[in-house]
N, C-alpha and C positions, 0 to 999 in steps of 0.2 A: 593406411588402414583399409583392410579389405571390406568390400561391400557385403551386406548381409545377403546370403543366398536366398533365392526365391522360396525354397521350401521352408527355410527358417522364418522368413517374413510371413508366410502363410500360417505357420504354426502360431506365431504371436497374434496375428489377426483373429484366428479361429478360437483362441483361448482367452480373449480379453475379459470374458464374463465367467470364466471358470474359477473354481475354488483353488487358490494358490497352494494351500497345504496339500491338496490332492495331487496337484501337478508335481510338487516336490517329491512326494512319495513315489510317483510313477518313474521319476528320473528323466534324464535328458535323452531324447530319441536321436540325437545327432552327435557325431564325433567331433565336429568342428568347434562346438561351443559347450559351455557348462549349463546345467539347469539354473544355476544362480544368475547367469547372464540372461537367460530367457525370462525368468521371473522378474528381474529388474526391468527389462524392456516392457513387459506387460504392465507392471505396477506404475512405471513412469508414464506410459500412455494413458492409463486410467486417471492418474492424478492431474495430468496436464491438459486434459481434454478441453477444458474451458479456458485455461491460462494461455495455452499455445495452440489454438485450433489449426492454424495453417501448417504448423510443424508436425502435428499429429497426422494430418492428412497425407503427408509424404511418408510412405511406409519404409523408405530407405534411411530415414533419419535414425541415428543411434543415440541413446541416452546414457549418461554416466550413472554411477551409484546415486541413490536417492538423496543422500546427504549432500551431494554436490549440486542438487537442484533446489535446495531449501531457499536460497536467496535469489534464484533466477527471476528476472523481471517477466511480467506478462507481456504479451504483444501490445496491449493497450498502453501500458506505462512506458515500455521501451520506445514505442513510437512517439509518445508525448515528450519524453526527455530529449529525444534526438532533435527536436525542434527548438530547444532552449539555447543552443549554442550555434555559432557560425564560424566558418573558416575553411581552410583547405586540409589541415592535418589535425588529428586528435589521437591521443593515447588512451586506451582503456587499460588502466593499471591493474585491474582485477578481472581479467577477461572471462574466466569461468567457462560456462557452457556456450557463451558467445551470442546470446540473444541481443544484448545491448549493442555489441559491436556490429551485428548484422544491421540493425536499424540506423546506427550512426554512419555506416558505410553508404547509406542512401543519401546522406546530407553532406558528407565530407569526401574529398578526393582520395585521401589516404587515412587508413585506420591502423593503428598498431595494437594488436591484441596481446597483452602480456599475461602469461599464466605460468606459475611455478610448478604446477602439477603436470608432469610430462604427458600422462595419459589423457588428461582433460584437454590439454593443448592440442594433441593429435586429433581428438574427437571433434573439437570445435573447428579445426581446419577441414576435416573430412566433411562435416555437415555444411560448412560454408561453400565448399565446392559443389555440393549437391544443389544448393540454392543459388548458384551462379553469381556469387559475389567475389570478384577478383581483385578488389582494392583493399583487402585486409592482409596485413603481414602478421603471421602467428609466430610469436617468440616465446620459447619455453625458458623463462628467466625469472629471477626474483625482481619484483617491480622496482624496488629501491636501488638495487644494483644497476638495473637498466637506466634509471634516471641519472645516476652518478656518472655514467660513461656516455650519456647523451650529449653530443657536441652542438646540436642545433635546436633552437627553441621550436616548439610546436604551437599552433594556434590555441589548442584547448587540451585539457586533461580531464578524464572522467575516472572516478574511483568509487567503488562500492566495497568498503573494507569488510573483510570476513568477520562475521559476528559469532564465531566459535573459537574458544581458546584452545590451548594445547590438550586439554582434557576432553575436547569436543563438546563442551558445555556452551549453551547460548549466552552471549553477552551483548550489551548494547551501548555502554559508555564508550566514547571515542578512544580513550586511553587503553581500553581492553581489546579493541579491534585491531586487525592486521590488514595493511600496514598501519602503524601509528602515525596518523596525520599530524598531530601536534608536534611530535618529535622531529618529523621530516618536513615541516612547513616551509622553512627557508629553501630547502632543496627543491621542492615542488615549485615554489614561487620563481626560482631562477630558471625554470624550464618552460614557463608558459605565462600568459597574461590571464587566462580564463580557466577556472576550475569548477567542475560540477561534482558534488558529493552526494551520494545516496546513503542515508543513514537509517537506522531502525525507526519504525513508526512511533515507537514509545519514547524516543529521546525528547527531553524537554526543550522547547524552542529557546527559552531565555538562557538556559544552561549552554546550549549550542552556540548562541550568539556571544556568550562570554568566552568560550573556549576557542572559537574560530574568529578570524579577523577578515576584514574586507568583504563581508557578506552583503551583497546588494539585493538578493531576492531569496525568499524561501517559498517553495511550492509544496503544498500538502495535497497529495494525490490519493483519492479514494475511488474504488470501483464498487458499484452497487452499494454505496454508503458504508463501505469498510475501508478505513485508511490503510493504504498499502505501502506508500513511500513518502519519505521526507527528502526533498531535494534542495540543496544549498548551492546557490550560484555565487561564485567568488570572482571578483575582479580585483586583481592584485594592485591595480593602479587607482582604485577608488577607496575613499574613506568610508568606514562603517559608521552609521548613525542609528538613532532610535527610529528612523523612518525607513528602515529596511522593508521593502515591499513583501507582504505576505499574501500569496495567492492560494485560495482554496478551490479545488476543482473535483467534481465527482462525475465519473463516467457510468452511465446506465443504459446499456444497449446502444441505440443510435443517438441518445440525448446526452447533454452534459449541463451541469450547473456550476456556476462560478461565483466567487465572492472575494473581494480584495480589500486590503487595509494595511495598517501598520500599528505599532505599539504607541506611537505619538497620538494618532487619531483616537485610539482606544482610551488613552488616558484623559483626553479632552472630552470624550463623549460621556453622557450620563444617562442611566436607565431610569425610566419612570415605572413604578410598580403598581400592580392592580390584581385583584382577584380575577379568575377566569371570566371572560366575556363570551361572545358568541363563537369565536374561532380560536383554535389553539395551533401554535406553530412550533415545530421541532426542527432546529437547524441541522443541516447535513453533518456527517461525522467529521469532515475535514474542518468545518468551522468550530466544532466542539474542541478539536485538537488545537486550533489556533489561539483560543482564549479571547477572541475579539467579540465578547458578548455585549458590551455596551454599544459597540459600533453597529451590531445587528439591530439593536433596539432603535438607534437613531436613524440608520439607513432606511429601514422599512416602516418607521413610525409605529413601532409596536411597544407594548408594555410587558415587562417581565413579571412572572408570578412571585419571585422571591430573589433575593440577592444571590443565593446559591442554587436556585432552580433555573436552569437555562432553557426554560420554556417561555413562550411569548403568547400574547393574546390581543384581540382587537374586536370591535363591534362590527366592522366592515371587513369583507374578504380582501386581503392584500394579494394582488397578482404577482407572479414571478418571484415568489419567495424562494430562497436557496435552502430548500429542505422540504419537509412534509407539512401539509396543512390539513387540519381536522375541523369538522363542525361539531360543536359540543351539544350533546343532547341532555345531559344531566350532570349535576355536581352533587356528590354524596359525602357528608362528613365521615371521617375515618373512625367509625365505631363498629366494632366487630359484628354485632348482631344485625345492625342496620345494613352493613355491606354484604353480609351473607344472604340476607333476605333479598337484597336488590340484585345480586349477581347470580342467584339461584337459576340453574338450568340455562345459563347463557353461554354462547360460544364466543370467545373473545381473544384478541391479541393483547397480551399483557406487557406493559412498559412501566418501568419505575425510574423516576428522576428525583434526586435529592430525597430519597426515602430509605430508611434504615434496613428494611427487610428485603431479602433476595427474591428475585422473580419466582424461582422454583418454590420457595417457601410460601409465597403469596398464592400461587396456583394450588398448592396442596391445602393451605389453610381455608381457602374459599371454594375449593372443589371446582375450579374453573376448567372448562373444556377449551383447549386452545384452538385457534383458527377462526375462520369466518371473516366477515367484512367489518365488524365492529371492534373498537379498541377500548381498553381501560388503562388509564394512567394513574398510578399511585404516586403522589407527589406532595410537595409542601408549598403552600401559598400563604404569605404573610404570617410565617411561623406556625401555621396550622396544617396538619396532615389532612389531605382530602383525596377523594377518588373521582376521576373525571371520566365519564362515559362519552364516547364520540365516534365519528365515522370519518375515515379519510376521504378527502375530496380532491386532493392533488398531491 
């Protein structure tokens, strides 16, 4: 694949902040490429600026159509998952744009990047050469066919099944993704001992544990408190139990928060309930995804506001909580006139937990100006709707 000419790279860099529609109307100033190609490169660089910053810095990197970037891992998550497996050789069954393969190549001596889309496979190979990674083999093949004819076991396999069906609609259930892992489970198990699966963030953990076997760890990865990836570590020689490790992790700039547990510990733990006290605690999103709510209460010695309200409280400030901590200034009963009077002319960040009304509707109803340092929680405590005014302290 030819390198983008200097004049074309300059055009892309100079037009990153221009109106795309106007660029399309002007047409392409170069014979070598189409306006569609130029627009795609501009849009990709704009969308991936935070997700793949070091890739964006390299002006020679080329990007595929945006639909092929939808499942691309960020640099943060790709780097994280590369540390979860060990060995000399690994197959990336769903190579795609090649971000995961690039980071895996820093940990493994040999990486096989398998991609059935010929253009995407060429593009990944081209970019890999630019980034000086020489230990990746790029193979334009169907991943299942590749496994069928593989004669030697590898140390690990990584797979991020496509979450779009033949109609290009988004799917998340394992049976609807491609390749179908359940259907090909025995084949995969015959080619490796260790398997790492990346699934949709919305896949239910307990459903995943029922459908997959030999799961030893689940990693719930969030970035700036938004769950991005569910990672399932499979050891085909291990037995799956209800003690499968669940690790929650959030990356926020240079800091990270973690929390670990399993469903056995969660079943044994019991929450104590209380109305709001001096401090309010909101678990990070990866904990919310895990469902380890009783374990949070026991681990940090906190009381829950309600059985279905996953907010916690205490009289004393608990350090190192895996989430956000607020100091409560006032608790207001949820009575429309009273709340309107109290929130009048206030600038607030609005949060709702276990509350029937949408945030947008609450903002409109109480004429709240969004922003500022203070927060308002609309929630339920001991079966009673309340409003909590507070300020974030950590």
